[in-house]
C-alpha positions as CSV (number, residue, x, y, z in Angstrom):
1,M,7.8,-1.1,-6.4
2,T,5.1,-3.8,-6.5
3,E,3.2,-5.9,-9.0
4,N,-0.4,-5.1,-9.5
5,T,-3.1,-6.7,-7.5
6,S,-6.5,-6.4,-9.1
7,R,-8.2,-7.7,-6.1
8,R,-9.9,-4.6,-4.8
9,G,-12.2,-6.2,-2.2
10,L,-12.6,-4.9,1.3
11,L,-11.5,-1.3,1.9
12,F,-9.8,-1.7,5.3
13,G,-8.5,1.0,7.6
14,A,-9.1,3.0,10.7
15,A,-12.4,4.4,9.3
16,A,-13.7,0.9,8.4
17,V,-12.8,-0.5,11.8
18,S,-14.3,2.5,13.6
19,A,-17.5,2.2,11.6
20,G,-17.7,-1.5,12.5
21,A,-17.3,-0.7,16.2
22,L,-19.8,2.1,15.9
23,L,-22.4,-0.2,14.3
24,T,-21.8,-2.8,17.0
25,G,-22.3,-0.3,19.8
26,C,-25.0,1.9,18.5
27,T,-27.6,0.0,16.4
28,S,-29.9,-0.9,19.3
29,N,-31.7,0.9,22.1
30,E,-32.0,-2.3,24.1
31,P,-29.9,-2.7,27.3
32,S,-26.5,-4.2,26.8
33,D,-27.5,-7.4,28.6
34,S,-30.4,-8.1,26.3
35,K,-31.0,-11.8,25.6
36,D,-31.6,-11.0,22.0
37,E,-28.1,-9.5,21.5
38,P,-26.4,-11.2,18.5
39,A,-24.0,-13.9,19.3
40,G,-21.5,-12.3,16.9
41,N,-20.8,-9.6,19.5
42,D,-19.1,-12.2,21.7
43,Q,-16.8,-13.6,19.0
44,P,-13.1,-13.7,19.9
45,A,-11.2,-10.8,18.3
46,A,-7.5,-10.2,18.3
47,D,-6.3,-7.4,20.6
48,D,-3.1,-6.3,22.4
49,K,-3.5,-8.6,25.3
50,P,-1.1,-11.6,25.3
51,G,-2.6,-14.8,24.1
52,K,-1.5,-18.0,22.5
53,K,2.1,-17.9,21.3
54,V,2.5,-17.6,17.6
55,T,5.6,-18.1,15.4
56,I,5.3,-16.0,12.2
57,G,7.6,-16.6,9.2
58,F,8.2,-13.5,7.1
59,A,9.7,-13.6,3.6
60,G,10.0,-10.5,1.4
61,P,12.2,-9.3,-1.5
62,Q,15.4,-7.4,-1.2
63,A,15.0,-4.0,0.3
64,D,16.4,-2.1,-2.7
65,H,13.8,0.7,-2.6
66,G,12.7,2.9,0.3
67,W,9.2,1.4,0.2
68,L,10.5,-2.1,0.5
69,N,12.8,-1.2,3.3
70,A,9.8,0.3,5.1
71,I,7.9,-3.0,4.6
72,N,10.5,-4.9,6.5
73,D,10.7,-2.3,9.2
74,N,6.9,-2.2,9.7
75,A,6.8,-6.0,10.0
76,K,9.7,-6.1,12.5
77,D,8.4,-3.3,14.6
78,R,4.8,-4.7,14.7
79,A,6.0,-8.1,15.8
80,K,8.0,-6.5,18.7
81,K,4.8,-5.1,20.0
82,Y,3.5,-8.5,20.9
83,S,5.0,-10.6,23.6
84,D,3.3,-13.6,22.2
85,V,4.8,-13.3,18.7
86,T,8.1,-14.7,17.5
87,L,9.1,-13.5,14.1
88,E,11.3,-15.7,11.9
89,I,12.4,-13.3,9.1
90,T,14.4,-14.3,6.0
91,E,17.1,-12.3,4.3
92,G,15.3,-10.5,1.5
93,S,16.0,-11.7,-2.1
94,N,14.8,-10.7,-5.6
95,D,15.9,-14.1,-6.9
96,T,12.8,-16.2,-7.0
97,A,14.6,-19.5,-6.6
98,Q,16.3,-18.2,-3.5
99,Q,13.1,-16.8,-2.0
100,I,11.3,-20.1,-2.7
101,G,14.1,-21.9,-0.8
102,Q,13.8,-19.5,2.1
103,I,10.1,-20.1,2.3
104,E,10.6,-23.8,2.2
105,T,12.9,-23.5,5.1
106,L,10.2,-21.7,7.1
107,I,7.7,-24.5,6.1
108,N,10.2,-27.1,7.3
109,K,10.5,-25.2,10.6
110,K,6.8,-25.6,11.0
111,V,6.1,-21.9,11.7
112,D,2.4,-21.3,12.6
113,V,1.7,-18.7,9.9
114,L,3.6,-17.3,6.9
115,V,3.6,-13.7,5.7
116,V,5.0,-13.5,2.1
117,L,5.7,-10.5,-0.1
118,P,6.8,-12.4,-3.2
119,A,9.5,-11.0,-5.5
120,D,7.2,-12.4,-8.2
121,G,3.7,-13.5,-7.3
122,K,3.3,-15.9,-10.3
123,A,6.6,-17.6,-9.7
124,L,6.1,-18.1,-6.0
125,T,2.5,-19.4,-6.3
126,Q,3.5,-23.1,-5.9
127,V,5.4,-22.5,-2.7
128,G,2.4,-20.7,-1.3
129,L,0.3,-23.7,-2.2
130,K,2.9,-26.0,-0.5
131,A,2.6,-24.0,2.7
132,M,-1.2,-24.1,2.7
133,R,-1.3,-27.8,2.0
134,A,1.1,-28.3,4.9
135,G,-1.5,-26.6,7.1
136,I,0.4,-23.3,7.4
137,P,-1.9,-20.4,6.6
138,V,-0.4,-17.8,4.3
139,V,-0.9,-14.0,4.4
140,N,0.0,-12.9,0.9
141,L,1.3,-9.4,1.1
142,D,0.7,-7.1,-1.9
143,R,2.1,-9.0,-4.9
144,I,-0.6,-11.5,-5.4
145,F,-0.2,-15.2,-6.1
146,N,-1.9,-16.7,-9.2
147,T,-4.6,-18.5,-7.2
148,P,-6.5,-17.8,-4.0
149,Q,-5.7,-21.4,-3.0
150,A,-2.1,-20.3,-2.3
151,Y,-3.1,-17.9,0.6
152,R,-5.6,-17.6,3.4
153,C,-5.7,-13.8,3.2
154,W,-4.4,-11.2,0.8
155,I,-3.6,-7.7,1.9
156,G,-2.2,-5.0,-0.3
157,G,-2.4,-1.6,-1.9
158,D,-4.7,-0.2,-4.6
159,N,-2.8,0.9,-7.6
160,Y,-5.9,1.8,-9.6
161,G,-7.1,3.8,-6.6
162,M,-3.8,5.7,-6.4
163,G,-4.2,6.9,-9.9
164,L,-7.9,7.6,-9.4
165,N,-7.3,9.7,-6.3
166,A,-4.4,11.6,-7.8
167,G,-6.5,12.4,-10.8
168,H,-9.4,13.6,-8.7
169,Y,-7.2,15.7,-6.5
170,I,-5.6,17.4,-9.5
171,G,-9.0,17.7,-11.2
172,E,-10.5,19.5,-8.3
173,K,-7.5,21.9,-8.0
174,L,-7.8,22.8,-11.8
175,K,-11.6,22.7,-12.0
176,G,-12.0,26.4,-12.8
177,K,-9.1,26.6,-15.3
178,S,-9.9,26.5,-19.0
179,G,-7.6,24.4,-21.2
180,A,-5.7,22.9,-18.3
181,R,-2.7,20.8,-19.2
182,V,-1.5,17.8,-17.2
183,I,1.6,15.6,-17.5
184,E,2.4,12.2,-16.0
185,L,5.7,10.7,-14.8
186,A,4.9,7.0,-14.5
187,G,6.8,4.0,-13.2
188,L,8.1,0.9,-15.1
189,D,5.7,0.3,-18.0
190,N,6.3,-3.4,-18.1
191,L,4.6,-3.7,-14.6
192,E,0.9,-4.1,-14.4
193,L,0.9,-1.8,-11.4
194,T,2.0,1.1,-13.6
195,K,-0.7,0.4,-16.1
196,Q,-3.3,0.3,-13.3
197,R,-2.1,3.6,-11.9
198,T,-2.2,5.3,-15.3
199,K,-5.7,3.8,-16.0
200,G,-7.0,5.2,-12.7
201,F,-5.5,8.6,-13.4
202,D,-7.0,8.7,-16.9
203,D,-10.4,7.5,-15.7
204,A,-10.5,10.3,-13.0
205,L,-9.5,13.0,-15.6
206,K,-12.5,12.0,-17.7
207,N,-14.6,13.7,-15.1
208,Y,-12.9,17.1,-15.9
209,P,-13.5,18.0,-19.5
210,N,-11.4,21.2,-19.1
211,I,-8.2,19.1,-18.5
212,K,-6.1,17.4,-21.1
213,K,-3.2,15.0,-20.4
214,V,-0.5,16.2,-22.9
215,A,2.5,14.1,-22.1
216,R,3.7,11.0,-20.3
217,Q,7.1,9.5,-19.6
218,A,7.9,6.2,-17.8
219,A,10.8,6.2,-15.3
220,D,11.8,3.1,-13.2
221,F,11.3,4.1,-9.6
222,T,14.8,5.4,-9.0
223,V,16.1,8.9,-8.3
224,E,18.3,8.9,-11.4
225,S,15.5,7.8,-13.8
226,G,13.1,10.3,-12.2
227,Q,15.6,13.2,-12.9
228,A,16.3,12.1,-16.5
229,K,12.7,11.5,-17.5
230,M,11.5,14.7,-15.8
231,A,14.1,16.7,-17.7
232,Q,12.8,15.3,-20.9
233,L,9.2,16.2,-20.0
234,L,10.3,19.8,-19.1
235,Q,12.1,20.2,-22.3
236,A,9.2,19.0,-24.4
237,Q,6.5,20.9,-22.4
238,S,7.0,24.6,-22.1
239,K,3.8,25.0,-20.1
240,F,1.6,22.7,-18.0
241,D,-0.5,23.0,-14.9
242,A,-0.1,19.8,-13.0
243,L,2.2,16.8,-12.8
244,W,1.4,13.3,-11.3
245,N,4.5,11.3,-10.4
246,H,3.8,7.7,-9.5
247,D,6.6,7.2,-7.0
248,D,8.1,9.5,-4.3
249,D,11.6,7.9,-4.7
250,Q,11.8,8.8,-8.4
251,G,10.1,12.1,-7.4
252,V,13.3,13.2,-5.6
253,G,15.0,13.1,-9.0
254,A,12.1,14.8,-10.6
255,L,12.2,17.7,-8.2
256,R,16.0,18.1,-8.9
257,A,15.2,18.4,-12.6
258,I,12.5,20.9,-11.9
259,E,14.8,23.0,-9.7
260,Q,17.7,22.9,-12.2
261,A,15.3,24.0,-15.0
262,G,14.0,26.9,-12.8
263,R,10.4,25.8,-13.5
264,D,7.4,26.5,-11.3
265,G,3.8,27.6,-11.8
266,F,2.3,24.1,-11.6
267,L,1.4,21.7,-8.9
268,M,2.9,18.2,-8.4
269,V,1.3,15.2,-6.8
270,G,3.5,12.3,-5.8
271,G,2.9,8.6,-4.9
272,A,3.6,6.2,-2.1
273,G,4.3,8.3,1.0
274,A,8.0,9.0,1.5
275,L,9.1,11.1,4.4
276,S,10.9,13.5,2.1
277,A,7.6,14.1,0.3
278,F,5.7,14.7,3.5
279,Q,8.4,17.2,4.6
280,A,8.2,19.1,1.3
281,I,4.4,19.2,1.5
282,K,4.6,20.6,5.0
283,Q,7.2,23.2,4.1
284,D,4.9,24.2,1.2
285,D,7.5,26.3,-0.6
286,G,7.8,24.3,-3.8
287,V,5.7,22.6,-6.5
288,L,5.0,19.4,-4.5
289,K,1.6,19.8,-2.9
290,A,0.4,16.3,-2.2
291,T,1.2,12.6,-2.4
292,V,-1.1,9.6,-2.7
293,L,-0.4,6.7,-0.3
294,Y,0.6,3.2,-1.1
295,P,1.1,2.5,2.6
296,P,4.0,0.2,3.7
297,T,2.1,-0.1,7.0
298,M,0.4,-3.0,5.2
299,A,3.2,-5.1,6.5
300,A,2.3,-4.2,10.1
301,S,-1.3,-5.1,9.3
302,A,-0.1,-8.4,7.8
303,I,1.6,-9.3,11.1
304,D,-1.7,-8.4,13.0
305,L,-3.6,-10.7,10.6
306,A,-1.1,-13.5,10.9
307,R,-1.2,-13.3,14.7
308,A,-5.0,-13.4,14.6
309,L,-4.9,-16.4,12.3
310,G,-2.4,-18.2,14.6
311,Q,-4.7,-17.5,17.6
312,G,-7.9,-18.5,15.8
313,K,-9.4,-15.0,16.2
314,G,-11.2,-12.5,14.1
315,V,-10.7,-8.8,13.5
316,G,-11.8,-6.3,16.1
317,G,-14.7,-4.1,14.9
318,M,-16.0,-6.8,12.6
319,A,-18.8,-9.3,13.4
320,E,-17.3,-12.3,11.6
321,F,-15.4,-15.0,13.5
322,E,-12.7,-15.1,10.8
323,I,-10.4,-12.6,9.3
324,P,-11.3,-11.5,5.7
325,A,-10.0,-13.3,2.6
326,S,-9.0,-10.1,1.0
327,I,-8.2,-6.6,2.2
328,T,-7.4,-3.6,-0.1
329,L,-5.9,-0.6,1.6
330,Y,-7.2,2.9,0.7
331,S,-4.9,5.3,-1.2
332,A,-5.4,8.4,0.9
333,V,-4.2,11.8,-0.5
334,V,-1.9,13.6,1.9
335,D,-1.5,17.4,1.5
336,K,-0.8,20.3,3.9
337,T,-4.2,19.8,5.6
338,N,-3.4,16.4,7.0
339,V,0.3,15.9,6.5
340,D,1.1,16.1,10.3
341,Q,-1.2,13.0,10.8
342,Y,0.7,10.9,8.3
343,M,4.3,12.2,9.0
344,P,5.1,9.3,11.4
345,T,4.4,6.8,8.7
346,G,6.7,8.4,6.1
347,F,9.5,6.1,4.8
348,Q,13.1,7.0,4.0
């Protein structure tokens, strides 16, 4: 899916924005026209009203995974929302040289802002620097460049937080069970994101001394690998109480293997937020009980941030004049209690 980003700065979402708005409106008993009112309350903030026209260049990798396809869709749909935004979008590529060429074309077109989800953050750092030096601010989406000088703002998911929240969810469900056994179906082990998800999961389980992780297999984010590796786990483990699967796409295969083996009696937690996972959670007639988000809506937020940059505005609900330098999205747990709320965001 994505490379790791260890930048876990500002937790940004509806709750954070609402809290900011609440603080602005409710921290004083003075009349609203008080002369002592902070100047920050009058700062320009991006909103839905048409403003300065902005051309945003968008470059991402090939959409060879449901999550990546959802990234592209979120960016396109968000741009259409604004009459003052023109989106110049490249054909996705996993070839770093080709993506560098595509971004250089956008630089030469003199777009106002760039949004880049690099196929390889390290390999594309130089072209990010080139854009910034040309006076084109860059919103670095998820897979992070090697230096903050290559972007104005980074926004992305929290891989460690995914594992942490999955572990706590499972831990609380098994809290009263003595000798509980947990297994893990990870993603590609050569990716830092996989290591971060596993680390977060393991760190969460340390809070539950009754739980032991007894097995782990690494798949590769595909349905086929999920099915094959899950079959191996099932063969090796005759009894366990919970499974954490890093990715909902490979989870489709994992569920096939579970069904073919006729196994149940445990709970499964997925990862990312696929529509198929949400539907299974809502139906609640199988082992899949929850999934931990790695929200592709970050692409829509990246368009919002790019538009604000292009218009020289800040973020609504925050006192600062500028958009933040780093935004880490929260990895919410979706289960049957809140699945209806998240259903419209599920990707296919």
